[in-house]
N, C-alpha and C positions, 0 to 999 in steps of 0.2 A: 687809438690803439690800446687794447686791453693789456693789463698787467697780470701775470700768472706766477704762482708760487711753484718753483721747481722742486722736483723730488730730491731728497737728500743725496748729496754727492754730485749732482748735475752741475756742470759749469757752463752749459750753453745748450742750444738746440738749433735746428735748422728747419726751414720750411720754404718750399718753392725755390730752392737754390740760394736762399739768403741765410746767413748765420746770425744768431742773436745770443749775446753773452748774458749770463746770470749775474746780477749785481751782488754786493756784499750782504744784502738782506735776503738773498735767495730768490729774488724776483727777476722776471724777464718780461720785457714789453714786446709784444708781437702783433702782427696784423690780425684783424678779425678772422680772416680765413684760416688762420693757424690754430684757433682755439679748439675746435673739435678734434683735430689730429693730435694735438699735444695732450689733451685730456686723456686720450687712450694710452699715453705714455707716462701717466702719473702727475702731470702738471695740473694745478687747480687754479681757477680764477681767484683773484684777490679782490675783496670788496673795495669799491672806490672810496668809501668813507674812511677806511683804515690805512690808506697809503701814507708812508712817511716821506718827508722831503729828504733830499740828499744830506742836508745839514743834520736832520734828526737821525738818519742812519749813521752818519759819521760820529755823532755824539753818543749814540747807543753802543756802537762798536768800541769806541774809546773807553766808555764806562765798563763794558764787559771785559775788555782786555786788562784794565786796571784792577778790577775785582779778581780776575784770574791770577794776575801777578801777585796780588796781596795774599791770596789763598796759597799760592805756591811758596811764597816766602814764609808764611806761617807754618806750612807743612815741613819745610826745610829746617826751620828753627826748632820745631818740635822734635824732629829726628836727631838734631845735634844735642838737644837737652836730654834726650833719653839715653844717649851713649855714655858709658863710664869707663 
């Protein structure tokens, strides 16, 4: 079954009465028959060689969240330091 990149903001899709959830990486695995229909709704095929494992997705999301938390903390500290 092919994996497709969902359009921004999509949380899932359906085809032939079956629902498919978008994962944390923004991908959804669907039957071959769904590909043409989903492409017309902005979904794009994901290259097989570039697919992440669940562990890689979890690690990437954890790193992105940590980097965002660090940036937020630095911004908050900067605002505190600028007030007199």
